[in-house]
C-alpha positions as CSV (number, residue, x, y, z in Angstrom):
1,M,-7.3,15.8,-13.3
2,I,-5.6,16.0,-9.9
3,R,-6.6,19.2,-8.1
4,V,-3.6,20.6,-6.3
5,L,-3.6,23.8,-4.1
6,F,-0.2,25.4,-3.3
7,V,0.0,27.8,-0.4
8,D,2.9,30.1,0.4
9,D,3.0,33.7,1.6
10,E,6.1,34.5,-0.6
11,T,5.2,35.5,-4.1
12,R,8.5,34.3,-5.5
13,I,8.0,30.9,-4.1
14,L,4.6,30.6,-5.7
15,D,6.0,31.8,-9.0
16,G,8.7,29.2,-8.7
17,L,6.1,26.5,-8.1
18,R,4.1,27.7,-11.1
19,R,7.2,27.4,-13.3
20,S,8.5,24.1,-12.0
21,M,5.1,22.4,-12.1
22,F,4.1,23.9,-15.5
23,C,4.9,20.6,-17.2
24,M,2.1,18.9,-15.1
25,R,-0.7,21.3,-16.4
26,A,-2.2,18.5,-18.6
27,E,-2.6,16.2,-15.5
28,W,-3.1,18.7,-12.6
29,D,-5.6,21.4,-12.0
30,M,-3.4,23.8,-10.0
31,K,-4.4,26.7,-7.8
32,F,-2.2,29.1,-5.7
33,A,-2.9,31.0,-2.5
34,D,-0.7,33.4,-0.6
35,S,-2.2,32.8,2.9
36,G,-4.1,30.3,5.0
37,P,-7.4,32.3,4.9
38,A,-7.0,32.6,1.1
39,A,-6.5,28.9,0.8
40,L,-9.6,28.1,2.8
41,Q,-11.6,30.5,0.7
42,Q,-10.3,28.8,-2.4
43,L,-11.1,25.3,-1.0
44,A,-14.7,26.5,-0.2
45,A,-15.1,27.4,-3.8
46,E,-13.4,24.3,-5.2
47,P,-12.1,21.4,-3.0
48,A,-8.6,20.0,-3.7
49,D,-7.3,16.5,-3.8
50,V,-3.9,17.7,-2.4
51,V,-2.9,20.8,-0.4
52,V,0.8,21.7,-0.3
53,S,1.5,24.4,2.2
54,D,4.5,26.4,3.6
55,M,4.8,26.1,7.4
56,R,5.9,29.5,8.5
57,M,3.3,32.1,7.4
58,P,2.0,35.2,9.1
59,G,-1.4,34.9,10.9
60,M,-2.4,31.3,10.2
61,D,0.7,29.1,9.7
62,G,0.8,25.9,7.7
63,S,0.1,23.6,10.7
64,E,-3.1,25.6,11.6
65,L,-4.2,25.7,8.0
66,L,-3.8,21.9,7.6
67,A,-5.7,21.3,10.8
68,Q,-8.6,23.2,9.3
69,V,-8.3,21.3,6.1
70,M,-8.3,18.0,8.0
71,R,-11.5,19.1,9.9
72,L,-13.3,20.4,6.8
73,Y,-12.0,18.2,4.0
74,P,-10.6,15.0,5.6
75,G,-10.2,13.2,2.3
76,T,-7.7,15.8,1.1
77,V,-4.0,14.8,1.2
78,R,-2.0,17.3,3.2
79,I,1.7,18.1,2.6
80,I,4.0,20.6,4.4
81,L,6.8,22.2,2.4
82,S,9.0,24.0,4.9
83,G,12.5,25.2,5.8
84,Q,12.0,24.9,9.6
85,A,14.5,22.5,11.0
86,E,13.7,22.0,14.7
87,P,12.4,18.5,15.5
88,E,9.6,20.1,17.7
89,S,8.4,22.1,14.7
90,I,8.5,19.1,12.4
91,V,6.5,17.0,14.9
92,R,3.9,19.8,15.1
93,A,3.7,19.9,11.4
94,T,3.5,16.2,10.9
95,C,0.6,16.0,13.4
96,T,-1.6,17.6,10.7
97,A,0.3,16.8,7.6
98,H,0.7,13.5,5.9
99,R,4.1,14.3,4.5
100,Y,6.8,16.8,5.4
101,L,9.2,17.9,2.7
102,A,12.1,20.2,3.4
103,K,13.0,23.3,1.5
104,P,14.7,23.6,-0.9
105,C,12.8,20.7,-2.5
106,D,13.5,19.8,-6.1
107,A,10.6,19.7,-8.5
108,S,11.0,15.9,-9.1
109,T,10.7,15.1,-5.4
110,L,7.6,17.2,-5.0
111,K,6.0,15.8,-8.2
112,A,6.7,12.2,-7.0
113,A,5.1,12.9,-3.6
114,I,2.0,14.3,-5.1
115,V,1.6,11.6,-7.7
116,R,2.1,8.8,-5.1
117,T,-0.5,10.2,-2.7
118,T,-3.1,10.1,-5.4
119,A,-2.1,6.7,-6.7
120,L,-2.5,5.3,-3.2
121,K,-6.2,5.7,-3.4
122,A,-6.3,2.7,-5.7
123,L,-5.6,0.7,-2.5
124,L,-9.0,1.6,-1.0
125,S,-12.4,0.1,-1.5
126,G,-14.1,3.5,-1.5
127,E,-13.8,7.3,-0.9
128,R,-15.3,6.9,2.5
129,L,-12.2,5.0,3.7
130,A,-10.0,7.9,2.5
131,T,-12.1,10.3,4.6
132,I,-11.6,8.0,7.6
133,V,-7.9,8.0,7.1
134,G,-7.8,11.7,6.5
135,S,-9.4,12.5,9.8
136,V,-6.5,10.9,11.7
137,D,-4.4,13.4,13.6
138,A,-3.0,11.4,16.5
139,L,-3.0,7.7,17.4
140,P,-3.0,6.8,21.1
141,S,-0.4,4.9,23.0
142,P,-0.9,3.0,26.3
143,P,-0.1,5.1,29.3
144,R,2.0,2.3,30.7
145,A,4.3,2.4,27.7
146,Y,4.7,6.2,28.1
147,E,5.6,5.8,31.8
148,E,8.2,3.1,30.9
149,L,9.8,5.3,28.2
150,L,9.8,8.3,30.4
151,A,11.5,6.4,33.2
152,C,14.1,5.0,30.7
153,L,14.9,8.4,29.3
154,R,15.4,9.9,32.7
155,E,18.2,7.4,33.4
156,P,21.6,9.1,32.9
157,A,22.9,6.0,31.2
158,A,19.9,5.5,28.9
159,Q,20.9,3.8,25.7
160,I,19.3,3.6,22.3
161,I,18.8,-0.2,22.6
162,H,16.7,0.3,25.7
163,V,14.6,3.0,24.2
164,V,14.0,0.9,21.1
165,S,12.9,-2.1,23.2
166,I,10.1,0.0,24.7
167,I,9.0,1.9,21.5
168,R,8.8,-1.2,19.3
169,R,6.0,-2.7,21.5
170,D,3.7,0.3,20.7
171,V,2.2,0.5,17.3
172,A,1.5,4.3,17.3
173,M,4.9,5.2,18.6
174,T,6.7,3.1,16.1
175,A,4.8,4.6,13.3
176,K,5.4,8.1,14.5
177,I,9.1,7.7,15.1
178,L,9.6,6.2,11.6
179,K,7.4,8.9,10.1
180,L,9.6,11.6,11.7
181,A,12.9,9.9,10.7
182,N,11.7,9.6,7.1
183,S,10.6,13.2,6.9
184,G,12.3,15.5,4.4
185,F,14.2,17.2,7.2
186,F,16.9,14.5,7.3
187,G,17.3,14.5,3.5
188,L,17.9,10.7,3.2
189,R,17.8,8.9,-0.1
190,D,16.9,5.5,1.3
191,P,14.0,5.1,3.7
192,V,14.7,4.3,7.3
193,Q,13.3,0.8,8.0
194,T,14.5,0.0,11.5
195,L,13.8,1.7,14.8
196,E,17.4,1.5,15.9
197,R,18.4,3.7,12.9
198,A,15.4,6.0,13.4
199,V,16.1,6.7,17.0
200,G,19.8,7.1,16.3
201,L,19.0,9.6,13.5
202,I,16.6,11.7,15.5
203,G,18.8,11.6,18.6
204,M,18.2,10.8,22.2
205,D,18.1,14.4,23.3
206,A,15.4,15.3,20.7
207,I,13.4,12.2,21.6
208,S,13.6,13.0,25.3
209,T,12.4,16.6,24.7
210,L,9.5,15.4,22.5
211,V,8.5,12.6,24.9
212,L,8.6,15.0,27.9
213,A,6.4,17.4,26.1
214,Q,4.1,14.5,25.0
215,E,4.6,15.5,21.4
216,L,5.3,11.9,20.3
217,F,3.0,10.1,22.7
218,D,-0.8,10.7,22.8
219,V,-1.9,9.1,26.1
220,R,-5.1,11.1,26.1
221,G,-6.5,9.4,23.0
222,T,-9.7,7.5,23.5
223,V,-10.5,4.0,22.3
224,V,-14.2,4.0,21.4
225,L,-14.8,0.5,20.1
226,P,-16.2,-1.9,22.8
227,G,-13.8,-4.7,23.7
228,F,-10.8,-3.1,21.8
229,D,-7.6,-3.5,23.9
230,I,-4.8,-1.3,22.8
231,E,-2.2,-3.2,24.9
232,R,-3.4,-6.5,23.4
233,L,-2.9,-5.0,19.9
234,G,0.7,-4.1,20.9
235,R,1.4,-7.6,22.1
236,H,0.0,-9.2,19.0
237,S,1.8,-6.8,16.7
238,F,5.1,-7.5,18.4
239,E,4.6,-11.2,18.3
240,T,3.8,-11.1,14.6
241,A,7.0,-9.1,14.1
242,A,9.1,-11.6,16.0
243,W,7.6,-14.5,14.1
244,A,8.0,-12.9,10.7
245,R,11.7,-12.1,11.4
246,A,12.3,-15.6,12.8
247,V,10.8,-17.2,9.7
248,A,12.9,-15.0,7.4
249,L,16.1,-16.0,9.2
250,H,15.1,-19.6,9.3
251,E,14.7,-19.5,5.5
252,A,18.1,-17.9,5.1
253,L,16.7,-14.7,3.6
254,S,18.6,-11.5,3.8
255,P,19.0,-9.6,7.1
256,S,17.5,-6.5,5.5
257,L,14.4,-8.5,4.6
258,A,14.2,-9.9,8.1
259,D,14.4,-6.3,9.5
260,A,11.7,-5.2,7.1
261,A,9.5,-8.1,8.1
262,F,9.9,-7.2,11.8
263,L,8.8,-3.6,11.1
264,A,5.9,-4.8,8.9
265,G,4.8,-7.0,11.8
266,V,4.8,-4.1,14.3
267,L,2.7,-2.0,11.9
268,H,0.5,-4.5,10.2
269,D,-2.6,-3.8,12.3
270,L,-2.3,0.0,12.4
271,G,-5.6,0.3,10.6
272,R,-7.4,-1.3,13.6
273,L,-6.1,1.5,15.7
274,V,-7.5,4.1,13.2
275,F,-11.0,2.6,13.4
276,A,-10.8,2.1,17.2
277,T,-10.1,5.7,17.9
278,R,-12.4,7.5,15.5
279,T,-14.7,10.2,17.0
280,P,-18.2,8.8,17.4
281,P,-21.3,10.8,16.4
282,A,-22.7,13.1,19.0
283,D,-26.2,11.8,18.7
284,V,-26.5,8.9,21.2
285,R,-29.4,7.5,19.3
286,V,-27.2,6.5,16.3
287,R,-24.0,5.8,18.3
288,M,-24.6,2.1,19.0
289,E,-25.3,1.4,15.3
290,W,-22.3,3.5,14.3
291,L,-20.1,1.4,16.7
292,K,-21.4,-1.9,15.3
293,E,-20.7,-0.7,11.8
294,S,-17.2,0.5,12.8
295,I,-16.3,-3.0,14.1
296,I,-17.5,-4.5,10.8
297,Q,-15.5,-2.0,8.8
298,M,-12.4,-2.5,11.0
299,D,-12.5,-6.3,10.4
300,A,-13.0,-5.9,6.7
301,H,-10.8,-2.9,5.8
302,H,-8.1,-2.5,8.5
303,A,-5.4,-3.8,6.2
304,E,-6.0,-1.3,3.4
305,V,-6.6,1.6,5.7
306,G,-3.4,0.9,7.6
307,G,-1.4,0.5,4.3
308,Y,-3.0,3.7,2.8
309,L,-2.1,5.8,5.9
310,L,1.5,4.5,5.9
311,G,1.7,5.2,2.2
312,L,0.6,8.8,2.7
313,W,3.2,9.1,5.4
314,G,5.9,8.1,2.9
315,F,6.7,4.6,4.1
316,P,8.3,2.3,1.4
317,E,6.0,0.8,-1.2
318,P,6.9,-2.9,-0.5
319,L,6.0,-2.4,3.2
320,V,2.7,-0.6,2.3
321,E,1.8,-3.4,-0.2
322,A,2.7,-6.1,2.4
323,I,0.4,-4.6,5.0
324,V,-2.5,-4.1,2.5
325,W,-2.3,-7.8,1.4
326,H,-1.2,-9.5,4.6
327,H,-4.4,-11.5,4.7
328,A,-4.1,-12.5,1.0
329,P,-0.4,-12.5,0.0
330,S,-1.2,-14.1,-3.4
331,H,-2.4,-10.6,-4.5
332,C,1.0,-9.1,-3.7
333,H,3.7,-8.7,-6.3
334,D,6.3,-10.7,-4.4
335,T,8.0,-13.6,-6.2
336,G,8.7,-16.5,-3.9
337,L,8.6,-15.9,-0.1
338,G,8.8,-12.1,0.2
339,L,7.8,-9.5,2.7
340,C,4.1,-9.9,2.4
341,G,4.3,-13.7,2.7
342,L,6.6,-13.4,5.8
343,L,4.0,-11.0,7.4
344,H,1.2,-13.3,6.5
345,I,2.9,-16.3,8.1
346,G,4.1,-14.4,11.1
347,D,0.5,-13.1,11.7
348,N,-0.9,-16.6,11.7
349,L,1.9,-18.0,13.8
350,A,1.2,-15.3,16.4
351,H,-2.5,-16.0,16.4
352,E,-1.8,-19.7,16.8
353,R,0.4,-19.0,19.8
354,E,-2.2,-16.7,21.3
355,A,-4.9,-19.4,20.9
356,E,-3.0,-21.5,23.5
357,Q,-4.2,-19.1,26.1
358,A,-7.5,-18.0,24.5
359,P,-10.5,-19.6,22.7
360,P,-9.1,-21.8,19.8
361,R,-8.4,-20.0,16.6
362,C,-7.2,-22.0,13.6
363,P,-4.6,-20.2,11.5
364,S,-6.2,-18.7,8.5
365,V,-3.4,-19.1,6.0
366,E,-4.6,-18.2,2.5
367,P,-5.8,-21.4,0.8
368,G,-3.2,-22.7,-1.7
369,Y,-0.6,-20.1,-0.8
370,L,2.0,-22.3,0.9
371,E,1.3,-25.1,-1.6
372,A,2.1,-22.7,-4.5
373,L,5.4,-21.9,-2.9
374,G,6.2,-25.5,-2.1
375,L,6.3,-24.7,1.6
376,T,3.5,-26.7,3.0
377,E,5.7,-28.9,5.1
378,R,7.6,-26.0,6.7
379,W,4.9,-25.0,9.2
380,P,6.2,-27.3,12.1
381,D,9.8,-26.0,11.5
382,W,8.6,-22.4,11.7
383,Q,6.6,-23.1,14.9
384,A,9.9,-24.2,16.5
385,T,11.9,-21.0,15.4
386,R,10.3,-18.5,17.8
387,P,11.9,-18.5,21.3
388,I,9.1,-18.4,23.9
389,N,10.8,-15.8,26.0
390,E,11.8,-13.4,23.1
391,S,8.9,-11.1,23.9
392,H,10.7,-10.2,27.1
393,A,14.1,-9.6,25.4
394,A,15.6,-6.2,25.8
395,S,17.1,-6.0,22.3
396,V,16.7,-7.1,18.8
397,P,19.4,-9.4,17.6
């Protein structure tokens, strides 16, 4: 049984949820609370797998409630169901919520969101990883990237293409912009899968306001793992994205798949950022061992953690699956050279290029993968597809 707690201060809304979700009573154990404090009391008596809360409530609003849920029960999935329409309010809500669904929300959409969040746990090796993901409230961006974007937005003639060229080099900002664009506020049927469309949808004025208020950028976040370089992560992610798209276009695959491959490349190591910014234990006696263990966990589980987080945020299933299996694409459900394979190849081509200026690292293409697709001889061709200076380009073709 999936344990679901619905929270809303309006009795008629709770009654409507009881009626619309009655058909799920054999699969869900449902509880209802009319305030934030009542919800916390209910959770203390019986923890929930999913909390669905209204945003605007007297006293403790939905964002404050979910912040408490995140602190006390980090493994619990958090969903906001709200009628508030201001981008600032949505950003505030999505800082503590995994999903933002707009009222009025039909029963089938709400059911699908709850079912998907619980099904995603199958991607994880253990409940401990769900707790790690659940504790994420903000992911940091490099201060230099923030300053570049700020300077760009202050230009009277700032254009979307220039804003996108800065955002796409930062993993956290890309994830946050796409999460906002795909929130229920915009009511889109098809997910937004390119930064250009996401920025255009949100609007330059709204992005300027959010960036100036540091709502979208977290430059205060702390990287705790020794040797972890957030700017290097951004460079590698962008290189992987560029290679993955270049291979897709070289193989005459569809432009939409090439765009999806680029986005997957930017986001594929998001899980590393999750591990690198966790709050360390206060006890200094155990901190060093904790840091060592975190590095081991990051190397072993960053793919599933990143995919799980993006899945909770509502990103498309093919992208989530590609990120989870980007080190072992044969486990993915793609037939032929699909999104996961493109990401896998792009990641290895990027590492190969980086090895020219670093200690040698042999590409770790999954044994037998290219042979099974009949693509073994393509590697030299792919190596020649990526322009050396593309990382300095101002726009995406």
